N, C-alpha and C positions, 0 to 999 in steps of 0.2 A: 503495499501499499505505498502509496507516496505522501512526501511530509504535509504535502496542497492537502490533500485530502483527508488526513490521521486529523488537520487542525480546524476543517470544517468540522469533521463531526466531533469533538471537543465541543468547538463552539454552539453545533447544533445539541450539544447535551447539558451546555448552559442557560440555553435558553431557554430548552422544556422542562429542566427542572425550576427557574425560575414563577415561567404559565405551570406550573404542577402546584406549588408554595400559592400562587393566586388564586385557583383554581380549588385549594383547601386539600391537599394534595399533605400528608403527610412524607416525607423523601427516609425510607429507609437504611437503601442499598445505592449504593453508585457502582458503577462499574461489577458488582458480583460474577466472582470469579470459582469453579468448581471445574475438579478432571469428565466436567462433560461440555463444557463449553461456557462460555457469559449470556447474562442482562445486562443491560446500558441501565436500568433503573426496578429498582426495587419501593413500591410505596400504596399506602394505603388510602382507598378514596369511602371516606366514613369506616366504615368495619367488613371494608374488603378489600383485600391484599390486591395491586395490581402487576403486572410482568410487566413492565416498558419496552419498548423496543423503539429504537427512535431513529428514523430517518432524512437525513438533512441533502438535500441539491443545490448548488448554483443554477442548474440550468434546466429543461425541461429534452435534455438532449437526449437523458437515457431512461424517460419516461419520469409522471407521476408520483414521489415517494412514498405514498400513499398506497399503490400499489406494486413494491419488489419484494413484502416479507412475503416469499414462497414457502411451498409445501415443508422442505427439506432445511430453512429457516424455523419454519414451526416448529418442527424437532425439537432442536436444538432448546429452542428459549421452551417448548417446554419439557424434553429433558431435566436444565437444570432447575424450572420451574419446582417440579416433581422433585427433582434431590435435595431445594433446601425448605421446603414444604419438611422433608422426611427428619430435616437432617435438623428444625429448629422444630420441631412437634404444632405441624399448626394445621392437622389433620383434621379438625373442625370448623378451619377458616374458609372461609368463602373468597374465590382464587378468582382471576377471570386475565386473560390478555388483551394490553392496548396493544396501541402504538403512537406515537405522535410524527409527525409527517410536515417540513419546515421545507419550506421553498423560499430562500435567500436571494434574493437579486438584488438592484440598482436599486426599483421602486418600492424598499423597503421587505418586510419579511411572510410570508403568512402558514400560519399556523393551525394544525387541524388535528385533535387530540379523536382516535377513533379507540370507542372504550370498544368493549365484547371484538377485539378485531376477529380473533380467531377462537378455534373451542381445542381446551387437549388434547394431539397429538403425541398416541405414545409410543409408535411407532411410524416411521421411514413409508408411507406406499411410495 
């Protein structure tokens, strides 16, 4: 991954965290990593645990950022979420998967929060 893409991703995650805090989410973890992969943000939305993937784009050349969480990525996030839930004994907590799509351009930024963006994907289809 190029330095420019890493920088854009970090900037997007900062924007996402600020946005989520403004929406009254409580940030639990950022860039949570385990042996199965990584989740950008883990947060609480009221009583629901939310595993959040942040997608940031500076142009639409490669498509809208909200459409790039494919089945493979959903499986990876699901695996990490299950690991986190079991490790932290949170089996009785409601959980969901959200995506934050951020479009940065010279005109400004557009932020879209997609709640329940996908269902648990315990295996790759």
